[in-house]
C-alpha angles and dihedrals in degrees: 000000000000125000120225115200116199108218107144099107124109101222093217092168086065097058132167090027092055100032088108104003130067121251095226089060095053111114125242110187105330099330138066116249090250091053090056092052097042096047093053096045092047089061088070087072093216106094116095097176138024117207121194112199107201140154130259094256093061100027095105091050090056091042092056092045092048093050093060094041119110091216127079099265124173121189122206123196110215089196099238123128107183139048089239093056100042118133096227126239098281094049088047090055092051090045087059092045089054099041094052100028091238116194104156139078114306133202109204119199136170107240095218106064133090128207136196093213135059120264088213092090089055091052092050089048091054090047091054094044095043091207136095110289138196132182127242139190132187118256121183097183107095093200090059090048092060090058099057145033114294124195137196110221129190125219090271092059091252116146109236097175142359137183132183116231097351119200086210110028114216096205143002097251111116116197117216122206100270121109142164121208120193115226088258090058098055097083089054087071093071091041092052091052089049088050090052094247093165120264110204098079119044088223090065088075096050088049087061099037094056087067089054105043143357116293122185124208118215116205108241108240100207143004134310123214112208108195099206104148142008093273093053090046091054092045090053091048090054098044115026114110099179135254117326114212 
């Protein structure tokens, strides 16, 4: 299994911190956001390569970080230089698939999120289900539901419908940006793009995919910290205690 890390965003809401520096490399406690994620994922013992997909503006920052990293990290430059010209997460995933000719299981994660639980349980769940898998957590605030991916899930954990940023949410299951594609699902990324699945949010592809094949939804066993602005970054720095396994 390879791990694709989505890190091509420009984090404009975190300016001036991220005006010339990538959000995933900001430090929380004594580690970068990316280091927290990779050290946990690597404990599963199944990832043979980590692939960071970034933009041209931040490419050298990630190259320098990867050169000093003990894990096998490949950094890809998607060639964009501004928020207005970004490819979008789904096209970035396809960019990595094409650049590295990927044809095996993929763990796809947003590089700017912190968790207080281990992703190893999610990986084990997908290995057991042998299908594409997403994570889900319950959200009662309808305003928050309108700003994220929302899935309908049956009693067998199967996703029966999903929508990004719905005006009228059909459930309370929020979908954070952590996904596992089986090798057989990888060719569907290109097909989804060609079918106009939506490319900006990674969940747009899953919304399309769940109508093509089986997708299971794993209940998130802890809390996700989304660092979206300066206030949330300072809050995480004050309260984050690390990943509990």
